[in-house]
RODO-2510 file (C-alpha; in nm, 4 decimals, decimal comma):
residues 207
     n   res          X          Y          Z
     1     m     1,6960    -0,1719     1,1303
     2     k     1,4075    -0,1913     1,3777
     3     q     1,4571    -0,3561     1,7178
     4     e     1,2226    -0,3994     2,0147
     5     i     1,3688    -0,2605     2,3365
     6     n     1,2770    -0,2749     2,7037
     7     p     1,1330     0,0662     2,8028
     8     q     1,2660     0,0192     3,1572
     9     e     1,6200     0,0225     3,0179
    10     t     1,5734     0,3600     2,8486
    11     n     1,5121     0,7181     2,9579
    12     r     1,1498     0,6752     2,8414
    13     a     1,0510     0,4324     3,1204
    14     y     0,8356     0,6811     3,3135
    15     a     0,6776     0,8234     2,9984
    16     f     0,5992     0,4721     2,8738
    17     e     0,4062     0,3950     3,1916
    18     m     0,2301     0,7313     3,1935
    19     w     0,1288     0,7814     2,8310
    20     m     0,1026     0,4488     2,6464
    21     k    -0,2573     0,3996     2,7585
    22     s    -0,3584     0,7631     2,7344
    23     p    -0,6587     0,8192     2,5024
    24     m    -0,4843     1,1253     2,3598
    25     p    -0,1047     1,0980     2,3978
    26     m    -0,0151     1,3428     2,1214
    27     v     0,1269     1,6890     2,1893
    28     t     0,1515     1,9733     1,9364
    29     l     0,3959     2,2644     1,9538
    30     t     0,3931     2,5513     1,7045
    31     k     0,6823     2,7868     1,6371
    32     t     0,7308     3,0613     1,3793
    33     f     1,0599     3,0107     1,1944
    34     d     1,2764     3,2566     1,0067
    35     v     1,3289     3,0794     0,6705
    36     t     1,4904     3,3732     0,4889
    37     r     1,8261     3,2055     0,4344
    38     l     1,6720     2,8728     0,3336
    39     l     1,4553     3,0445     0,0719
    40     k     1,7607     3,2245    -0,0676
    41     q     1,9493     2,8957    -0,0802
    42     s     1,6573     2,7402    -0,2645
    43     k     1,6497     3,0111    -0,5311
    44     r     2,0259     3,0414    -0,5764
    45     g     2,0902     2,6693    -0,5956
    46     g     1,7787     2,5654    -0,7837
    47     w     1,6702     2,3429    -0,4946
    48     k     1,3059     2,2797    -0,4095
    49     f     1,2233     2,4699    -0,0898
    50     t     1,0189     2,1799     0,0508
    51     m     1,3056     1,9375    -0,0136
    52     l     1,5485     2,1629     0,1725
    53     l     1,3106     2,1981     0,4645
    54     c     1,2601     1,8214     0,4801
    55     w     1,6372     1,7711     0,4815
    56     c     1,6700     2,0220     0,7664
    57     i     1,3999     1,8340     0,9584
    58     g     1,5958     1,5107     0,9195
    59     k     1,9223     1,6786     1,0145
    60     a     1,7733     1,8294     1,3306
    61     a     1,5979     1,5037     1,4254
    62     s     1,9186     1,3039     1,3810
    63     r     2,0675     1,5024     1,6705
    64     i     1,7858     1,4122     1,9125
    65     e     1,8166     1,0587     2,0524
    66     e     1,4424     1,0330     2,1225
    67     f     1,3710     1,0352     1,7488
    68     r     1,5343     0,6924     1,7300
    69     m     1,2577     0,5403     1,9461
    70     l     0,8897     0,4943     1,8693
    71     p     0,5986     0,3318     2,0581
    72     e     0,3908     0,0856     1,8575
    73     g     0,1029    -0,1078     2,0100
    74     d     0,2216    -0,1827     2,3633
    75     k     0,5911    -0,1996     2,2738
    76     l     0,8831     0,0376     2,2246
    77     y     1,1205     0,0106     1,9299
    78     r     1,4558     0,1621     1,8409
    79     y     1,5558     0,2419     1,4836
    80     d     1,8994     0,3031     1,3342
    81     q     1,7635     0,4891     1,0299
    82     l     1,5438     0,7972     0,9897
    83     a     1,3207     0,8782     0,6940
    84     i     1,1097     1,1773     0,5960
    85     d     0,7621     1,1135     0,4594
    86     v     0,6047     1,3630     0,2199
    87     i     0,2586     1,3834     0,0644
    88     v     0,2645     1,3688    -0,3173
    89     n    -0,0082     1,4802    -0,5571
    90     n    -0,0446     1,1948    -0,8046
    91     h    -0,1405     1,1968    -1,1730
    92     a    -0,4873     1,0591    -1,0956
    93     g    -0,5766     1,3666    -0,8925
    94     g    -0,5316     1,2008    -0,5539
    95     i    -0,2488     1,1865    -0,3039
    96     n     0,0070     0,9280    -0,1914
    97     s     0,2782     0,9182     0,0716
    98     c     0,6457     0,8882    -0,0136
    99     s     0,9274     0,8093     0,2306
   100     i     1,2762     0,9432     0,1634
   101     p     1,5679     0,7952     0,3612
   102     y     1,7521     1,0664     0,5532
   103     t     2,1218     1,1143     0,4891
   104     d     2,3609     1,3933     0,5873
   105     d     2,4528     1,4126     0,2175
   106     l     2,2231     1,6825     0,0795
   107     q     2,2991     1,5917    -0,2817
   108     q     2,1970     1,2306    -0,2205
   109     f     1,8852     1,3301    -0,0272
   110     n     1,7832     1,5610    -0,3111
   111     a     1,8355     1,2863    -0,5694
   112     d     1,6260     1,0427    -0,3644
   113     y     1,3592     1,3070    -0,3072
   114     l     1,3231     1,3868    -0,6762
   115     s     1,3296     1,0277    -0,8012
   116     r     1,0964     0,8880    -0,5363
   117     t     0,8358     1,1642    -0,5508
   118     q     0,8323     1,1435    -0,9321
   119     s     0,7849     0,7672    -0,9149
   120     v     0,4972     0,8012    -0,6670
   121     s     0,3312     1,0754    -0,8698
   122     t     0,3428     0,8646    -1,1866
   123     s     0,2553     0,5245    -1,0383
   124     c    -0,0051     0,6527    -0,7879
   125     e     0,1426     0,4058    -0,5390
   126     s     0,2918     0,5027    -0,2019
   127     i     0,6522     0,4229    -0,1099
   128     t     0,7278     0,3388     0,2520
   129     i     1,0409     0,2333     0,4396
   130     e     0,9347    -0,0291     0,6914
   131     d     1,2562    -0,0457     0,8954
   132     a     1,3049     0,3312     0,9383
   133     m     1,1661     0,5722     1,1977
   134     v     0,9518     0,7851     0,9692
   135     i     0,8910     1,1523     1,0391
   136     g     0,5726     1,2561     0,8615
   137     t     0,5357     1,5952     0,6941
   138     s     0,2446     1,7796     0,5395
   139     a     0,2841     2,1026     0,3418
   140     m    -0,0397     2,2904     0,2690
   141     v     0,1141     2,5768     0,0739
   142     e    -0,2105     2,6997    -0,0823
   143     t    -0,2715     2,9263     0,2172
   144     e    -0,1002     3,0805     0,5183
   145     l    -0,1637     2,8862     0,8385
   146     d    -0,0949     2,9826     1,1979
   147     s    -0,1072     2,6309     1,3402
   148     i    -0,2073     2,2741     1,2522
   149     v    -0,3362     2,0106     1,4951
   150     n    -0,3492     1,6695     1,3314
   151     q    -0,5903     1,3843     1,4042
   152     y    -0,4827     1,0938     1,6252
   153     s    -0,5918     0,7491     1,5110
   154     g    -0,4025     0,5355     1,7612
   155     v    -0,2319     0,3568     1,4713
   156     f     0,0172     0,6143     1,3419
   157     n     0,2287     0,7276     1,6391
   158     n     0,5043     0,8839     1,4300
   159     p     0,5967     1,2516     1,4745
   160     m     0,4501     1,4952     1,2225
   161     v     0,5863     1,8285     1,1013
   162     m     0,3307     2,0467     0,9213
   163     w     0,3226     2,3917     0,7645
   164     g     0,1402     2,6170     0,5180
   165     k     0,2571     2,8990     0,2907
   166     y     0,5568     3,1045     0,3988
   167     r     0,5124     3,4757     0,4642
   168     k     0,7317     3,7296     0,2916
   169     g     0,8133     4,0535     0,4742
   170     w     1,0378     4,3464     0,3921
   171     f     1,3456     4,2015     0,5559
   172     k     1,2685     3,8367     0,6311
   173     t     1,0468     3,5448     0,5380
   174     t     0,8711     3,3522     0,8143
   175     l     0,6926     3,0185     0,8349
   176     p     0,4838     2,8862     1,1271
   177     i     0,5547     2,5136     1,1696
   178     s     0,3529     2,2733     1,3846
   179     f     0,5244     1,9720     1,5394
   180     q     0,3135     1,6842     1,6736
   181     f     0,4683     1,3991     1,8716
   182     h     0,3701     1,1073     2,0944
   183     h     0,4432     1,1879     2,4590
   184     t     0,5889     0,8397     2,5116
   185     q     0,8518     0,9114     2,2484
   186     m     0,9674     1,2433     2,3905
   187     d     0,8899     1,5140     2,6428
   188     g     0,8154     1,8783     2,5761
   189     g     1,1754     1,9739     2,6455
   190     d     1,3015     1,7278     2,3841
   191     a     1,0511     1,8636     2,1320
   192     a     1,1545     2,2223     2,2081
   193     r     1,5199     2,1258     2,1572
   194     f     1,4277     1,9765     1,8194
   195     l     1,2620     2,3023     1,7159
   196     e     1,5727     2,4971     1,8176
   197     e     1,7922     2,2542     1,6227
   198     l     1,5610     2,2925     1,3238
   199     q     1,5967     2,6716     1,3288
   200     w     1,9753     2,6312     1,3457
   201     c     1,9717     2,3974     1,0448
   202     i     1,7473     2,6365     0,8522
   203     n     1,9837     2,9240     0,9334
   204     e     2,2683     2,7207     0,7852
   205     g     2,0841     2,7363     0,4527
   206     g     2,1183     2,3675     0,3643
   207     r     2,4885     2,3447     0,4518
***
């Protein structure tokens, strides 16, 4: 459910006043993650690596209260549901977006991920969840990337998590991940805490 809230009654009051009218309110942090255990979990369990990473993103975000709020227009909203949006290559040679509702149940998230992305790929029509706080993702696995800075349109204020191809070493596999967020939604410290939570979830290997 989506509900408008009074910014002055939240911990985002100061940020709302400071950043809502900023011409460029987005901030991007980049961190290199150790994804060794997640990759092993993917191969042993037959899970898609991207699905597991998306589930970890949702799990980490669910522990950060600021992810429940999002500025839209000149208002602030609170959501009681999170969703992860992925980019799908469709059968017509183009791309569509596909939102997957986040749940702590990995089996259910995987089932939703597979069924929804297959539906989008076949129909060439995007699937969105209007009443969920959507965390966007973009995986450009054709090449290794050090960092990604996304465009800001002023329409899509949602946080974005982006990455390229993971890097295999002798003893561990690493993946630089860029996290872009609207400064009204959270501060740098909140974003840094999310990245630490994400590494913890990745270390758990999808458990």
